[in-house]
C-alpha positions in Angstrom: -24.8 58.0 -1.1 -24.4 57.1 -4.7 -25.7 53.7 -6.0 -22.6 53.4 -8.3 -20.3 50.6 -6.3 -17.2 51.9 -8.1 -18.0 55.1 -7.1 -19.0 53.8 -3.5 -15.7 51.9 -3.2 -13.6 54.8 -4.1 -15.4 56.8 -1.5 -14.8 53.7 0.9 -11.4 53.7 0.2 -10.5 57.6 0.3 -12.5 57.4 4.0 -10.4 54.6 5.2 -7.1 56.0 4.2 -8.1 59.4 5.5 -9.3 58.0 8.8 -6.0 55.4 9.0 -4.0 58.5 9.1 -5.7 59.9 11.8 -5.9 57.0 13.7 -3.6 55.7 16.6 -2.3 52.2 14.7 0.2 49.5 15.1 1.1 46.4 12.7 0.6 43.0 14.0 1.9 40.1 11.9 -0.8 40.4 8.7 -2.8 43.3 9.6 -3.1 47.0 10.5 -5.0 47.1 14.2 -7.1 50.3 14.2 -6.8 51.7 18.0 -8.9 54.6 17.7 -12.2 53.9 19.2 -14.5 56.1 17.0 -13.2 54.3 13.7 -16.1 52.6 12.2 -15.0 50.9 8.8 -17.7 49.4 6.5 -17.1 46.0 4.4 -18.1 47.8 1.2 -15.5 46.3 -0.9 -15.9 46.3 -4.6 -16.2 42.6 -5.2 -14.9 41.4 -8.7 -17.2 38.7 -10.3 -16.7 35.5 -12.5 -16.3 36.6 -15.9 -15.3 40.4 -15.3 -12.4 41.6 -17.0 -9.5 40.8 -14.6 -7.8 44.3 -13.6 -4.6 45.1 -15.7 -1.3 45.7 -13.6 2.5 45.9 -13.2 4.5 45.1 -10.6 8.3 44.3 -9.7 8.9 41.0 -8.8 11.6 39.3 -6.0 13.9 40.6 -8.1 13.0 44.2 -9.0 12.3 42.9 -12.5 9.0 44.5 -13.8 6.1 42.5 -14.7 2.9 43.0 -16.3 -0.3 40.8 -16.2 -1.0 41.4 -19.9 2.2 39.7 -20.8 0.6 36.5 -20.0 -2.7 36.9 -22.1 -3.3 33.7 -24.3 -2.4 31.5 -20.8 -4.4 30.8 -17.9 -3.0 32.5 -15.0 -3.5 31.6 -10.9 -3.1 34.9 -9.0 -2.8 34.3 -5.3 -3.0 36.8 -2.3 -1.8 36.2 0.3 -1.4 38.9 3.9 2.4 38.4 4.5 5.5 37.1 3.5 7.4 34.5 6.0 4.4 34.5 8.3 3.0 31.2 9.4 -0.1 30.9 7.2 1.4 32.2 4.1 4.3 29.5 4.6 2.0 26.5 4.5 0.1 28.1 1.7 3.3 29.2 -0.2 5.2 25.6 0.5 1.8 24.0 -0.8 2.2 25.5 -4.1 5.8 24.5 -4.2 5.0 20.7 -3.6 2.2 20.9 -6.3 3.9 23.1 -8.9 5.0 21.1 -11.2 1.6 19.3 -11.8 0.5 23.0 -11.7 2.7 23.7 -14.7 1.3 20.4 -16.7 -2.3 21.7 -16.5 -0.3 25.2 -18.8 -1.3 27.5 -16.1 1.3 30.1 -14.8 1.2 30.3 -10.8 1.8 33.9 -9.3 2.2 34.7 -5.6 1.3 38.5 -4.6 1.4 40.5 -1.2 1.9 43.6 0.2 5.4 43.3 0.4 8.8 44.9 -0.9 10.5 43.1 -3.6 13.7 42.2 -0.9 11.1 40.6 1.7 9.7 38.5 -1.6 12.8 37.4 -2.5 14.6 36.5 1.1 10.8 34.6 1.3 11.0 32.7 -2.3 15.0 31.9 -1.1 14.1 30.7 2.5 11.6 28.0 1.1 12.7 27.5 -2.7 9.9 28.4 -4.1 9.7 28.0 -7.9 7.2 30.8 -8.6 7.1 34.2 -9.1 6.5 36.8 -6.1 4.9 40.2 -6.7 5.4 43.2 -4.5 2.5 45.0 -3.9 3.8 47.2 -1.2 0.9 50.4 -1.3 -1.9 47.6 -1.8 -3.0 48.9 -5.1 -3.3 46.0 -6.9 -5.1 44.2 -3.7 -7.6 47.3 -3.5 -8.2 46.7 -7.2 -8.9 43.2 -7.1 -11.2 43.9 -3.7 -9.4 42.0 -1.1 -8.2 44.7 1.1 -11.1 44.0 3.5 -12.1 44.5 7.1 -11.4 41.7 9.4 -12.3 40.8 13.4 -9.1 40.0 15.5 -9.2 39.4 18.9 -12.3 41.8 19.1 -10.9 44.9 17.1 -11.3 46.0 13.5 -8.7 45.2 11.7 -7.9 45.9 7.5 -6.0 43.6 5.9 -5.4 41.0 3.1 -8.1 38.5 2.8 -6.7 35.4 1.5 -7.7 34.9 -2.0 -7.2 32.8 -5.0 -8.3 34.2 -8.6 -7.8 31.7 -12.0 -7.6 34.3 -15.2 -8.5 33.0 -18.3 -6.6 33.4 -21.5 -8.6 36.1 -22.6 -7.7 38.3 -19.4 -11.4 37.8 -17.8 -12.2 35.9 -14.1 -12.6 32.3 -14.8 -12.8 31.3 -11.0 -12.4 32.5 -7.6 -11.3 31.0 -4.5 -12.6 33.5 -1.4 -11.7 33.2 2.3 -8.8 30.2 1.4 -7.4 28.4 4.0 -3.7 27.7 3.5 -4.0 24.1 4.5 -4.9 22.1 1.5 -5.8 25.0 -0.9 -3.1 24.5 -3.3 -4.7 21.0 -4.1 -8.1 22.7 -4.3 -6.4 24.7 -7.2 -4.9 22.0 -9.2 -7.9 19.8 -9.0 -9.8 22.8 -10.5 -7.0 23.2 -12.9 -7.4 19.9 -14.1 -11.3 20.1 -14.6 -11.1 22.6 -16.3 -8.3 21.5 -18.5 -10.8 18.2 -19.0 -13.7 20.7 -20.1 -11.7 22.6 -22.5 -10.2 19.4 -24.3 
């Protein structure tokens, strides 16, 4: 096995895709349940670290309009990955961000949600809960893979591959400034706001 983490990650993704195609799978809420007993996936994800360059991407937002991360260069970006639109935990998290959105805006940061949903699903989610920020559609999980948030989980005794709820703060220069891993939906928006305020004070 190669010692290069990027090559290791690519090998991992190739094996995962191959096995997912051959395994008997079913979707349950936010994750893919793997029913194949011989399927043994290792959680060898390429982890992004603080000060790494944030992977560039272009996606469609909830209105079908193309969005590119590079267009926000010069601004602080809060990019939060969530498993699935309009599911209980993701709704709690999104509504918390909605309720603190004006305060987040005052720090100068741009808030973006991203999940493996279609633009149509994101639009329905946004309208239903009156979310004032953009939701990006990463239906094929390519951006999630680039950020290392497609991870193996354990649910009801079964191995699952799903989106690990994670938030990245990207600095004005396009580098990862802070990472919130293994996020809990409740109270997370407050954590992000507190970090942004502290960061703004430090930069003043």
